[in-house]
C-alpha positions in Angstrom: 66.1 76.9 111.3 68.9 76.0 108.9 71.7 73.6 110.0 74.6 75.3 111.8 78.3 74.3 111.9 79.1 72.8 115.2 81.9 73.9 117.5 84.3 71.0 118.1 84.6 69.9 121.8 86.0 66.7 123.1 85.5 67.2 126.8 82.6 66.9 129.2 80.2 69.7 130.2 78.8 69.9 133.7 75.8 72.1 134.2 74.9 73.3 137.7 71.2 74.1 138.0 68.3 73.4 135.7 65.8 76.2 136.0 64.4 78.3 133.1 67.9 79.1 131.7 69.2 75.6 132.0 66.2 74.2 130.3 66.4 76.7 127.5 70.1 76.6 126.9 70.5 72.8 126.7 69.0 72.4 123.2 71.1 75.4 122.0 74.3 73.8 123.3 73.5 70.5 121.7 72.7 72.3 118.4 75.8 74.5 118.2 78.5 72.3 119.9 79.7 68.8 118.8 78.7 67.4 122.2 77.3 63.9 122.7 74.6 63.9 125.3 76.5 61.2 127.3 79.2 63.8 127.9 76.7 66.2 129.6 75.7 66.0 133.2 73.3 68.2 135.2 73.6 68.6 138.9 70.3 69.9 140.3 68.5 69.5 143.6 65.0 69.1 142.1 63.7 66.4 139.9 63.1 68.9 137.1 66.2 67.7 135.2 64.8 64.2 134.8 62.9 65.6 131.8 66.2 66.6 130.2 67.5 63.1 130.8 64.5 61.6 129.1 64.4 64.1 126.2 68.1 64.5 125.4 69.8 61.5 127.0 72.0 63.5 129.3 73.1 62.4 132.8 71.5 63.8 135.9 72.6 63.9 139.5 69.9 65.1 141.9 71.8 66.9 144.6 72.1 70.4 146.0 75.6 71.8 146.1 76.7 73.2 149.5 79.8 74.7 150.9 80.5 71.3 152.5 79.9 68.9 149.6 80.7 70.8 146.3 84.3 69.5 146.0 83.2 65.9 146.3 80.3 66.5 143.9 82.4 68.2 141.2 85.7 66.3 141.3 84.4 63.0 139.6 83.0 65.0 136.7 85.7 67.6 135.8 89.2 67.2 134.4 91.4 69.8 132.7 89.7 70.9 129.5 86.2 70.1 130.7 83.5 72.8 131.1 81.6 73.9 134.2 78.4 75.9 133.2 77.1 77.5 136.4 73.4 78.4 136.1 72.6 77.9 139.8 71.3 80.1 142.6 72.6 80.1 146.2 75.8 78.4 145.1 79.0 80.5 145.5 80.3 81.6 142.1 83.6 82.5 143.9 84.0 78.9 145.2 83.2 77.3 141.8 85.5 79.7 139.9 88.4 79.0 142.3 87.8 75.3 141.9 87.9 75.5 138.1 91.0 77.8 137.9 93.0 75.4 140.1 92.1 72.5 137.8 92.3 74.2 134.3 88.5 73.7 133.8 86.7 76.2 131.7 83.9 78.1 133.4 81.0 80.4 132.6 78.2 81.8 134.8 75.3 84.3 134.2 75.5 86.2 137.6 77.6 86.2 140.7 76.0 84.2 143.5 76.9 83.8 147.2 76.2 80.8 149.3 72.8 80.6 151.0 72.2 83.8 153.1 74.7 85.9 151.3 72.0 88.2 149.9 69.7 88.5 152.9 71.5 87.7 156.1 70.6 90.1 158.9 74.3 90.0 160.0 75.5 91.6 156.7 75.7 95.3 156.2 74.1 96.7 153.0 77.5 97.2 151.3 78.4 93.6 151.9 75.3 92.5 150.0 76.1 94.5 146.9 77.2 93.2 143.5 80.2 95.5 143.8 81.4 93.4 146.7 80.6 90.1 145.0 82.4 91.3 141.8 85.4 92.5 143.7 85.8 89.1 145.3 85.7 87.3 142.0 88.1 89.6 140.2 90.5 89.1 143.1 91.0 85.5 141.9 92.7 86.8 138.7 96.2 85.6 138.4 98.0 84.4 135.3 96.2 85.4 132.1 96.9 82.0 130.5 94.8 79.9 132.9 91.6 78.2 131.7 89.1 80.7 130.3 86.4 81.7 132.8 83.8 84.2 131.7 81.8 85.6 134.6 78.3 87.1 134.3 77.6 86.3 130.7 73.9 85.9 130.1 71.7 88.7 128.6 72.2 91.3 131.4 74.8 91.1 132.5 76.5 89.8 129.4 74.8 90.5 126.0 74.2 94.1 127.0 77.9 94.9 127.2 78.2 94.0 123.5 75.1 96.0 122.7 76.8 99.1 124.3 79.8 98.7 122.0 77.7 98.3 118.9 75.5 101.3 119.9 78.6 103.5 120.4 79.8 102.5 116.9 76.3 103.1 115.4 76.1 106.6 116.9 79.6 107.5 115.7 78.7 106.4 112.2 75.5 108.3 112.2 77.3 111.4 113.4 79.7 111.1 110.5 82.7 110.1 112.6 85.0 107.8 110.7 87.6 106.1 112.8 88.9 102.5 113.2 86.8 100.3 115.6 88.3 100.4 119.1 90.3 97.4 120.2 91.3 98.4 123.7 89.4 99.5 126.8 90.9 102.9 126.7 89.8 103.4 123.1 86.2 102.5 123.9 86.2 104.9 126.8 87.6 107.7 124.7 84.9 107.0 122.0 82.1 107.2 124.6 83.6 110.4 125.9 84.0 112.0 122.5 80.4 111.2 121.7 79.3 112.9 124.9 77.5 109.9 126.3 76.5 110.8 129.9 74.0 108.1 130.9 73.5 104.4 129.9 70.4 102.5 130.9 70.0 98.8 130.5 66.4 99.6 129.5 64.1 96.5 129.4 60.3 96.2 129.1 58.8 92.7 129.5 55.1 92.5 128.3 54.7 88.7 128.4 51.6 87.2 130.1 49.7 84.0 130.8 46.0 83.5 130.9 46.2 82.6 134.6 47.0 85.7 136.5 49.0 86.2 139.7 47.2 85.1 142.9 47.7 86.5 146.4 50.6 84.9 148.2 52.6 83.9 145.1 55.5 85.5 143.2 55.2 85.2 139.4 58.0 85.9 136.9 59.2 85.0 133.4 62.6 84.0 134.6 64.2 82.6 137.8 61.8 83.6 140.6 64.5 83.0 143.3 67.0 85.0 141.3 64.7 88.0 140.8 63.6 88.1 144.5 67.3 88.0 145.5 68.1 90.9 143.2 65.0 92.9 144.2 66.1 92.8 147.8 69.7 93.8 147.3 70.6 97.5 147.6 70.1 99.5 144.3 73.5 100.0 142.6 74.7 102.1 139.7 77.8 103.2 138.0 78.4 106.8 139.0 79.1 109.3 136.2 81.7 112.1 136.2 79.0 114.6 135.1 76.9 114.1 138.3 76.8 117.1 140.5 76.3 115.5 143.9 75.5 112.1 145.5 71.9 111.3 146.4 71.2 111.7 150.1 70.7 107.9 150.4 73.9 107.0 148.5 77.1 105.5 149.8 80.5 104.9 148.2 82.6 101.8 148.7 86.0 102.4 150.5 87.9 100.1 148.2 88.2 99.0 144.6 87.6 100.9 141.4 85.2 103.5 142.9 83.2 103.2 139.7 79.8 102.6 141.4 77.7 103.7 144.4 74.9 102.0 146.2 71.7 103.3 147.7 70.4 102.5 151.2 67.2 101.0 149.8 66.2 97.9 147.8 66.5 98.1 144.0 62.8 97.1 143.7 61.8 100.1 145.8 63.8 102.5 143.5 61.7 103.5 140.5 63.5 105.3 137.6 62.2 107.0 134.4 63.4 105.3 131.2 62.5 104.7 127.6 62.0 101.7 125.3 60.9 101.9 121.6 57.7 99.7 122.0 56.0 101.8 124.7 58.1 105.0 124.9 58.5 106.6 128.4 58.1 104.1 131.2 58.9 103.6 134.8 61.3 100.8 135.7 63.2 99.7 138.7 66.9 100.3 139.5 67.6 96.6 140.2 71.3 95.9 140.9 73.2 94.1 138.1 77.0 93.8 137.8 77.0 95.3 134.3 76.2 98.6 135.8 79.6 98.4 137.5 81.6 96.7 134.8 80.4 98.9 131.9 81.0 102.1 134.0 84.5 101.0 134.9 85.3 99.9 131.3 84.3 103.3 129.9 86.2 105.3 132.5 88.9 107.8 131.5 91.1 108.4 134.6 91.0 106.8 138.0 89.4 107.0 141.4 86.0 108.3 142.5 86.3 111.5 140.4 87.7 110.5 137.0 88.0 112.7 133.9 85.1 110.8 132.3 82.7 108.1 133.3 79.0 107.6 132.3 76.3 106.9 134.9 75.1 103.3 134.2 72.3 101.3 135.7 69.5 98.8 135.0 66.0 100.2 134.4 63.8 97.2 134.4 60.0 97.1 133.8 59.1 93.5 134.5 56.0 91.7 133.2 52.7 92.7 134.8 52.5 89.7 137.1 56.0 90.3 138.3 55.2 93.9 138.9 52.3 92.9 141.1 54.5 90.3 142.8 57.1 93.0 143.7 54.3 95.2 145.1 53.2 92.4 147.3 56.8 91.6 148.3 57.3 95.1 149.5 54.1 95.0 151.5 55.5 91.9 153.2 58.6 93.9 154.2 60.6 92.0 151.6 59.8 88.6 153.1 59.2 86.3 150.1 55.7 84.9 149.3 55.1 81.3 150.2 54.5 80.2 146.6 56.4 80.8 143.4 55.4 80.3 139.8 57.5 80.6 136.7 55.7 81.7 133.5 57.0 79.4 130.8 55.0 77.2 128.5 51.8 78.9 129.7 52.8 82.3 128.3 50.2 83.3 125.6 51.5 86.7 124.4 53.8 89.6 124.7 57.5 90.2 124.1 60.7 91.3 125.8 62.4 94.5 124.7 66.0 94.4 126.0 68.4 97.0 125.0 70.8 99.8 126.0 69.7 103.4 126.1 72.7 105.8 125.5 71.9 109.4 126.4 73.5 112.9 126.3 75.1 112.7 122.9 74.4 114.9 119.9 71.4 112.9 118.8 70.0 113.0 122.4 69.1 109.4 123.1 69.6 106.1 121.3 68.2 102.7 122.2 69.7 99.6 120.6 68.7 96.0 121.4 66.6 93.0 121.0 62.8 93.0 120.4 61.7 89.4 120.7 58.1 88.1 120.8 57.1 84.9 122.6 56.0 83.4 119.3 59.4 84.1 117.7 61.3 82.7 120.7 59.4 79.4 120.6 59.9 79.0 116.9 63.7 79.6 117.3 64.4 77.2 120.1 62.3 74.9 122.3 61.8 75.4 126.0 62.4 79.2 125.8 60.4 82.3 126.4 61.4 85.7 125.0 63.2 86.5 128.2 65.0 83.2 128.6 66.2 83.1 124.9 67.9 86.4 125.2 69.8 84.9 128.1 70.5 81.5 126.7 71.8 83.0 123.4 74.3 84.9 125.5 75.3 81.7 127.4 75.7 79.7 124.2 77.8 82.4 122.6 80.0 82.7 125.7 80.6 78.9 125.9 81.5 78.7 122.2 83.9 81.7 122.5 85.6 80.0 125.5 86.0 76.8 123.5 87.7 78.7 120.7 89.9 80.6 123.3 90.5 78.2 126.1 93.5 79.8 127.8 92.4 83.4 128.5 92.0 83.5 132.2 89.1 85.3 134.1 87.2 87.7 131.8 84.1 89.9 132.0 81.8 90.4 129.1 83.2 93.9 128.4 86.6 92.3 127.6 85.3 90.0 124.8 85.0 90.9 121.1 81.5 92.2 120.7 81.0 91.5 117.0 81.9 87.8 117.4 79.5 87.4 120.3 76.7 89.3 118.6 77.2 87.2 115.4 76.6 84.1 117.4 73.6 85.5 119.3 71.8 87.5 116.6 69.8 84.6 115.1 68.0 84.2 118.4 67.4 87.9 119.3 64.4 88.6 117.0 64.7 92.2 115.7 68.1 93.7 116.6 67.4 97.4 116.1 68.3 100.9 117.0 66.0 103.9 117.6 66.8 107.6 118.2 64.5 109.6 120.5 64.2 113.1 121.7 63.0 111.8 125.2 64.6 113.0 128.4 63.5 112.3 132.0 62.2 115.9 132.1 60.1 115.6 128.9 56.3 115.9 129.2 56.7 116.2 133.0 53.8 118.5 133.9 54.1 120.2 137.3 51.0 118.6 138.8 53.0 118.2 142.0 56.1 120.1 143.1 59.3 118.1 142.5 62.0 119.9 144.4 65.6 119.1 143.4 65.1 118.6 139.7 67.9 119.9 137.6 66.3 121.8 134.7 69.6 122.8 133.0 71.0 119.3 132.7 68.4 116.6 132.1 70.9 113.8 132.5 71.5 114.2 136.2 70.5 111.1 138.1 68.1 113.0 140.3 65.9 113.7 137.3 65.6 109.9 136.5 64.4 108.9 140.0 60.7 108.3 140.2 58.3 109.0 143.0 
């Protein structure tokens, strides 16, 4: 890869966690930021980060952050103007964000995490375990807009996909012959989506990567954080709820507070199949796994207020994981959602496949449009060491978010939807393989032969959520 201009940075960077994303993003950060390894420290409870210390010369502190010790662990490393990159699991994003805001430390994470037990405690009600609740708690920390920049949930999804949505909206408008200035405010993006007639947005992802050694009984196998995926899989399914929907699903519940942009279902996301479409395979069945972008994108594109606005699209993740992860989810469900005793991350042992990650916008004059990244494992490895196709889509988003923060250090707490999409995509694009758009005449009712009765389908409006739900 050709040499890149490095972003100046004179502070220190502290990375919390060193799993698949930490391992993959470190070489990207050192490539794109003027950052001497001696000014980087990794705090990680496992010895995995020792490899980074040997290979890159960074500092490592082998310790698990807890509610009791995180202050004393972070304070020696972070001063105003330094950067905390949170790539951990089971460490409270809210606690770390509050710590950084109080000290003028820049911050970025890829998802919103609670302390241990926050996802699966028997004492919590389903709505307390949702991303809606976690997101609401983080946004409550917003105060002055000139505090240190803190970007929350900025990996691939959530993160990169918010920028893909904006680019997809502009592409559809262009292809429909609409000439207008690019939106610059939230209200303008919402009006653009409304004027185009977008009713549904899927974060439509299909992972086909595989290793020679297949999944064995009693283990959970995945191409990215096993702990993170298990946690998401066991949370209630969540989706941004569109203004065109004719009625709530029987198992749906609303939140009594906040934006009312989303609902949740009384069932795990990994037990909620949905019909979707990606360009490499066409129609497929994914899972409605909860992600915060389903809420933030839906809210960002809302015209009006409250639970019944003038306009809002239905937005949710529709994830078809790799084959071994699919088998792992099946086994997890058979164990009544109690995790398997062994975990295995597919990484250097991946021998083939790719990850198609994009946004599928439906209901407009061209029916359906998928726009996103199609990245093969061979491309990912050639572009950056220690990455799979899945991890590179995430680490590119992390790198871009860190660089944007360094260029804009006093912008307060921000979500991906509030960032300039073109600047972020320009930083990410060299690592996303083929960034392409595809139109399709697919709908969730297409080629649906009546082999078995499916009561409740809405034949006159294919974009009703009830039509997307699988068996």
